[in-house]
C-alpha positions in Angstrom: -8.1 -7.7 -43.6 -5.0 -9.5 -42.6 -4.8 -12.1 -39.8 -1.9 -12.3 -37.4 -1.4 -15.5 -35.5 1.0 -15.2 -32.6 2.1 -17.1 -29.5 0.2 -15.9 -26.4 3.1 -13.8 -25.2 3.9 -10.2 -24.9 7.2 -10.5 -26.9 5.3 -12.1 -29.9 2.7 -9.4 -29.9 5.3 -6.7 -29.7 7.3 -8.0 -32.7 4.2 -8.3 -34.8 2.8 -4.9 -33.7 6.1 -3.1 -34.5 6.1 -4.6 -38.0 2.4 -3.6 -38.6 3.0 -0.2 -37.2 6.0 0.4 -39.4 4.0 -0.7 -42.5 1.1 1.7 -41.5 -1.5 -1.1 -41.1 -4.5 0.4 -39.3 -6.0 -1.5 -36.4 -9.3 -2.2 -38.2 -7.3 -4.0 -40.9 -5.9 -6.6 -38.5 -7.5 -9.7 -36.9 -5.4 -11.0 -34.0 -5.4 -14.6 -32.6 -3.1 -16.6 -30.3 -4.8 -19.9 -31.1 -2.4 -22.0 -33.2 -5.1 -24.6 -33.8 -6.9 -22.0 -36.0 -3.8 -21.0 -38.0 -4.7 -23.3 -40.9 -8.0 -21.5 -41.3 -6.4 -18.2 -42.0 -4.8 -16.8 -45.1 -2.5 -13.9 -45.4 -0.9 -14.5 -42.0 1.7 -11.9 -41.0 4.9 -13.6 -39.6 5.2 -12.3 -36.0 9.0 -12.6 -35.9 9.9 -10.5 -38.9 12.3 -7.8 -37.7 11.5 -4.1 -38.2 14.4 -2.0 -39.3 14.6 1.1 -37.2 15.8 4.2 -39.0 16.0 7.9 -38.2 12.2 8.2 -38.3 11.6 5.3 -36.0 8.3 5.6 -34.1 8.7 6.2 -30.4 6.4 4.4 -28.0 5.8 5.7 -24.4 7.5 3.5 -21.8 4.3 3.6 -19.7 2.4 1.9 -22.5 5.0 -0.9 -22.9 4.8 -1.5 -19.1 1.0 -1.6 -19.3 1.1 -3.9 -22.4 3.4 -6.3 -20.7 0.9 -7.0 -18.0 -2.2 -6.8 -20.2 -0.7 -9.4 -22.5 -0.9 -11.9 -19.6 -4.7 -11.6 -19.5 -6.7 -14.3 -21.1 -9.3 -12.1 -22.9 -9.0 -12.8 -26.6 -9.6 -9.1 -27.4 -6.4 -7.9 -25.7 -4.1 -8.1 -28.7 -6.4 -6.0 -30.9 -7.1 -3.5 -28.1 -3.4 -3.1 -27.4 -2.6 -2.5 -31.0 -5.4 0.0 -31.3 -4.2 2.0 -28.4 -0.6 1.8 -29.7 -1.8 3.1 -33.0 -3.6 6.0 -31.4 -0.6 6.9 -29.3 1.7 7.0 -32.4 0.0 7.2 -35.7 -3.1 8.8 -34.2 -1.0 11.5 -32.5 -2.9 11.0 -29.2 0.3 11.3 -27.2 -1.5 11.9 -23.9 -4.1 9.1 -24.4 -3.0 7.1 -21.3 -3.8 10.0 -19.1 -7.4 10.0 -20.2 -9.0 7.6 -17.7 -12.4 8.1 -19.2 -11.4 6.8 -22.6 -13.1 3.5 -23.2 -9.9 1.7 -24.6 -7.7 3.0 -21.8 -10.2 2.0 -19.2 -10.5 -1.5 -20.6 -6.7 -1.9 -20.6 -6.5 -0.6 -17.0 -9.2 -3.1 -15.9 -7.2 -6.0 -17.5 -4.0 -4.6 -15.9 -5.6 -4.7 -12.4 -7.0 -8.2 -12.9 -3.6 -9.5 -13.8 -2.1 -7.7 -10.8 -4.6 -9.3 -8.5 -3.8 -12.7 -9.9 -0.1 -12.2 -9.4 -0.8 -11.2 -5.8 -2.8 -14.4 -5.3 -0.1 -16.5 -6.8 2.6 -15.0 -4.5 0.3 -15.7 -1.5 -1.0 -19.1 -2.3 1.8 -21.2 -3.9 2.7 -24.1 -1.6 5.8 -26.0 -2.4 6.2 -29.7 -1.7 9.5 -31.5 -1.2 10.1 -34.1 -3.9 13.7 -35.0 -3.5 17.3 -33.9 -3.2 19.7 -33.4 -6.1 22.5 -36.1 -5.7 25.1 -33.8 -7.3 24.5 -30.5 -5.6 22.7 -31.6 -2.4 20.0 -29.0 -3.0 16.5 -29.9 -2.0 14.0 -30.0 -4.9 10.4 -28.6 -4.5 7.3 -28.6 -6.7 4.2 -26.5 -6.4 0.9 -26.6 -8.3 -1.1 -23.4 -8.9 -4.2 -22.5 -11.1 -4.0 -18.8 -12.1 -6.8 -17.1 -13.9 -4.4 -15.6 -16.4 -1.0 -16.3 -18.0 1.0 -14.7 -15.2 3.8 -17.2 -14.6 6.5 -15.1 -16.2 5.4 -12.0 -14.3 5.1 -13.7 -11.0 8.2 -16.0 -11.2 10.9 -13.4 -10.3 9.3 -13.1 -6.8 10.0 -16.8 -6.1 13.4 -16.6 -7.7 14.5 -14.0 -5.1 12.6 -15.5 -2.1 13.6 -19.2 -2.7 17.0 -18.8 -4.4 18.5 -21.4 -2.1 16.4 -24.4 -3.4 15.5 -25.9 -6.7 11.9 -25.5 -7.5 9.2 -25.8 -10.2 5.8 -24.1 -10.2 3.4 -26.0 -12.4 0.3 -24.4 -13.9 -2.1 -25.2 -16.8 -0.7 -22.3 -18.8 3.0 -22.5 -18.3 5.6 -23.8 -15.8 8.5 -22.0 -14.2 11.7 -23.7 -13.0 14.7 -22.5 -11.0 17.9 -24.5 -10.5 19.9 -22.0 -8.5 21.4 -20.3 -11.5 18.8 -20.0 -14.2 15.0 -19.3 -14.4 13.4 -21.0 -17.4 9.9 -21.9 -18.6 8.2 -24.8 -20.2 4.7 -25.6 -21.5 1.8 -26.0 -19.1 0.8 -29.3 -17.6 -2.3 -31.0 -16.0 -2.9 -31.3 -12.3 -1.9 -34.9 -12.3 1.7 -33.9 -12.9 1.9 -32.2 -9.5 2.9 -34.2 -6.3 0.4 -35.0 -3.6 0.9 -34.2 0.1 4.2 -34.3 1.9 5.5 -33.5 5.4 5.6 -29.8 4.7 1.8 -29.8 4.5 1.7 -30.7 8.2 4.1 -27.8 8.9 1.8 -25.4 7.0 -1.2 -26.6 9.0 0.6 -26.2 12.3 1.7 -22.7 11.4 -1.8 -21.7 10.3 -3.4 -23.1 13.4 -1.0 -21.1 15.6 -1.4 -17.8 13.8 -5.2 -18.1 13.5 -6.8 -15.4 15.7 -10.4 -16.4 16.7 -11.1 -12.9 18.0 -10.6 -11.3 14.6 -12.6 -13.7 12.4 -14.3 -12.0 9.6 -15.5 -14.7 7.2 -16.5 -12.4 4.3 -13.2 -10.5 4.4 -11.2 -13.8 4.7 -13.0 -15.3 1.7 -12.4 -12.1 -0.3 -8.7 -12.3 0.4 -8.6 -16.1 0.1 -11.3 -17.1 -2.4 -12.6 -20.7 -2.0 -11.4 -21.6 -5.5 -7.8 -21.7 -4.1 -8.6 -23.8 -1.1 -8.3 -27.2 -2.8 -4.6 -26.5 -3.3 -3.9 -25.1 0.2 -3.0 -27.7 2.9 -4.2 -25.3 5.7 -7.6 -24.9 4.0 -8.9 -28.1 5.7 -8.6 -26.4 9.1 -10.6 -23.3 8.3 -14.1 -24.6 9.0 -13.1 -26.2 12.3 -11.2 -23.1 13.4 -14.1 -20.9 12.6 -16.5 -23.2 14.5 -14.2 -23.1 17.5 -13.6 -19.4 17.4 -16.6 -18.3 19.6 -15.6 -20.7 22.4 -12.0 -19.8 22.2 -12.7 -16.1 22.5 -15.0 -16.7 25.5 -12.2 -18.7 27.1 -9.8 -15.8 26.6 -12.2 -13.3 28.1 -12.7 -15.5 31.2 -9.0 -16.1 31.8 -7.7 -13.9 34.5 -5.3 -11.2 33.5 -1.7 -12.1 34.3 0.4 -9.6 36.3 2.7 -7.5 34.2 6.3 -8.5 34.4 8.7 -5.9 35.9 10.8 -3.9 33.5 14.3 -5.4 33.0 17.2 -3.7 34.7 18.7 -2.5 31.5 20.7 0.8 31.3 19.8 1.5 27.7 16.1 1.0 28.3 16.3 3.2 31.4 17.8 6.0 29.3 15.1 5.7 26.7 12.4 5.8 29.4 14.1 9.0 30.9 14.2 10.6 27.4 10.5 9.8 26.9 9.6 11.4 30.2 11.6 14.5 29.4 9.9 14.9 26.0 6.4 14.4 27.6 7.2 17.0 30.2 8.4 19.5 27.6 5.2 18.9 25.6 3.0 19.5 28.6 4.9 22.7 29.4 4.4 24.0 25.9 0.7 23.3 26.0 0.1 25.1 29.3 -1.4 28.6 28.9 1.0 31.5 29.6 
């Protein structure tokens, strides 16, 4: 049995797995860990960064597996490294080339469950990150923002490109307990995770979020269980608008009754617009043609 101690990152696992695979080391002969505090307890550790020379007989790995592995590696289950290597071995050395298509296989099903969990966590991060203004860069004049988020898994590197594209015009940092992402307008880079105390408290943007949420809240469509499913309470403590939810729900019945009792306003006349008139005429012609086709001969 050999022990492989790696950083908790996809790239570190891939480097070590490629080496073990090239050496023909079977999955049952490897114990994986990403806890560096335990490194001194192990002997026979395999260096994770040793390059594997790829020759004419290099082992080919399905691209679909590597995409799957990249997401599964972000999960926090300690079994993921060994499971990934076992499936990799079966796909290559085990000659089970179509293994990933077997949804009933226990290993494949477990990887898919982890993959889906990571995907859900990324979706929540995209939806619930709230930036707070902390200053302006004196040299560039760009505003600087910081956000705090508590993901269930190590998803920062997978989720960060979304924020890079959406908020390219400002400098920002997203702090999490696992890892932090930073964008300066030109480069996306990552640093070690931090504690909640490193994140800023409220700023003026929180009031904007609350105003926005109050105005888009529709009391006639309140479904508390569905809302809590999409916005679990564990995220509320970091959402400025969350403080409004209880009050808005409590007011919803009265607001709906008020809307029902309000007299319907008269419809405004259609604008005198030539383009709209032409569209209306086209619509009437199409309706007439359809009615003619549906009439019995």
